N, C-alpha and C positions, 0 to 999 in steps of 0.2 A: 504493499497497500504506499502511496507517495505522502511524507511526511509534510507535519503543516509547516511554512513558515513562521522562523521567532521573529519577533519586536525583539531588538537587541538596545535599549536607552544606552546613547554612548554623552551625551550633555549631564554637567553638574547641575544641582536649583538653587537657586538662585534662593539670596537669606541675608533678613536682616544684618547690616554691618558687616558683612563678610567685606573681605580682602581678594580682590583677583588678580589684581596689577598692582606691583609697590610702588605708592608715591600716589596713586587714584583711591577714590575715598567708597566706604559702601554703598550699597544702597541705604536707602530709607522706605524700610515699608511698615505701612501705614494706613487707616481708617481714612476714609475722606466721608464718608456717614455710616457708625457702625449702627448694630443692629438694634441698640435701645433706642438713638436716637432715630432710625429708622421706626419705629412702632407708632409714632405720632401721623404718620403719609397714608397708612396705609391703615385695612383692615385689621378688624379681631382678630389674632395668633396669624397678622402677615407681616415677616420679615425682611431684609434686603440688610446685606454685606456692599457697601461698595469702596472697595480698594483704591490705593494711592503708593504710589513708590516715584522715588527722585533716585535717580544712577545717572552715572556716566555709560555710554555705550558701550565701553569694557567690562561688561558683567558679565562671570557664568563665563558661559560656553559663546564661543559667538564667533558670528561671520566678519571677514574683513570685505569690500567692494572696491570696486579701484580709486573712489571718491576719500578713502581714507588715507592716502597716501597720496595723490594726484588729484590738483583743484579743477583737472578739468575731465576727470575722467566719471564713472557711470558709477551712481547711487546706490543706492539699496532698493529703490525702488525701481531703477531700470535694468538691476541684473536680473538675466532671463533663468525662469521659472529648472530650464532645459541645464542648465548652469549649477542648480542649486539640487534638485530633486528625483530619483530615480535613477541613480551612476550605476551603473556599471562598478564594483569596488575593490580596489585592491590594498591588503593589509602588507603595509612593510614594520617585520619585529627587527627592531634596531636598539631594542635592549640591551643586547651583549656586546654594541662596539665601547673599545675600548674610548677614553677621554667626552668631551659633552659634543663634537664638532660631528654631523651626519652628512660626510663630502659623499657617499656613493650608494645606489642601490643596486642589486644584482637580477636587475630584468632584462628583457628585450624591450628598449623603447617602445616598435613598434607594436606590443600587448599594452602597453601605458594609455595608446590615445583614445579621450572622451571620456576615460573615469577617472572615481576618485579616486587619489592616493595617500592613506591614509596610515603616521607613521607613528608604530606603536612602541614609546620608549619606558614605559611603565613609571613613567612619573608622577603621574595621576594617583599613585599611592603616596604622596608627599602635600595633598588635596591640604586648604587651609591648615598650612604650619609654613613656618621663617622658612625651613627648608625648602621649599616649592617654590622662594622666589628666589632664589639663588645658587649657578651653576646649572641650570638644569639644560639638559639635550637640547638642540638645535638642529637646522639645517646649515650649509655653507649658500655663499653665493654663487657656485659653479656646479652645487647640484641642482639651486632654482634653476638655472638655464637647461641645465641638461633636461628634466621635468619641462619645463617650457617648449624644450625644441620638440621634444615627446610627445608634445597637446595633450597633457592632459586634459580635466576641466575643472578640478577642486582639489587642491593640496591640504591636508589637516595633520594639528600634532595634536597629543595628551599634554605638551609642556605648558611653560608658563610662556614664551614663543616660539615662533620657528624663527628668529632672527638674536644669533646673541645680542647680547643687552649692552655687552662692549666696542658693540661698531655703531656708530652712529649712523653709519649710512642706509642700516636694514635693507643690508644687498639683499635678500627674498623676499620681503614685500617688496623690492623697489621691480623689480622681476619680475615675478607672479602677479600685481598687479599691473605692470605696465602692459601686460600681455591679456587685463580682462578674465585671470584667473582667480576665481576665488577663495581666503586661505580660509577656512576655519582652527580656529588655537582654544586650547585650554578641553579638549576632548577629554572623554573616561573610558574605561571598561570595554581596551579594543581586543583585548583578550579573550572575549565572548562571539568577538566576529572572527567568519574566516578567512585566511587567508585571500582565496578569491570567493567572485562568487554572487557576496551580497549587493544588495542597494543600497546606497547611502542617499538620504534627505538631510537639510539641512538649510531649512528657509527661514528668513525673518520676518518681521513687521514690511512692510513696505513703506517706508517713511522719503521722502523725497528732502536732499542734502545732506542726508547723514550717508558717514560710511562705512558702520560697523554699530553691530547689533543683537543682543542675546536671541538663541535659535534653540527651540530642543529639538537638536539635530539621535539620528535611532538609522541603529541600520534592518535590513530586512534579510533574516538570512537563515 
């Protein structure tokens, strides 16, 4: 009998006050209209909660659009769904590499065309700790060029940044976003996604004039 596809959540929950990116504030999550206050507006026994959240765009698991890096790049509202949803997926296991730099992928570039490439480093085990914010694994600019030339649809990683924090030019963001290849950072749970054959989804809210926004990223495996 055919097996039922699994839905694998690969995104972090957004929680009040949590720090995603060093130096940026955590989200403030509260009631705009609480249940008790709402009772005066509705019939007896009927109540609602309307929540409010104040956060920077780089919160939780999020997608970067070209506008994040380039003034005239396409923004979240202009990102085609075909670059974010139902993507054939390759998961790269990079946890065993020495050092922080991930400079190569053992794959035929032709096999990556049109696919989401998700880099599994295991760094998500440090989420919500000081360790997560420093010394994270990252790609190199050379690998970003190789991926872009291979024609990948999206690149994701389960660490603090796809770039080195020590390089102010941010070569990976610069290369991929210049080619309209979205980036998904702060993934988690990639160990549960097969190396090949899954379908990946990471769709942000359709906001004009913004280049980054959280997503509920998941894979169908």
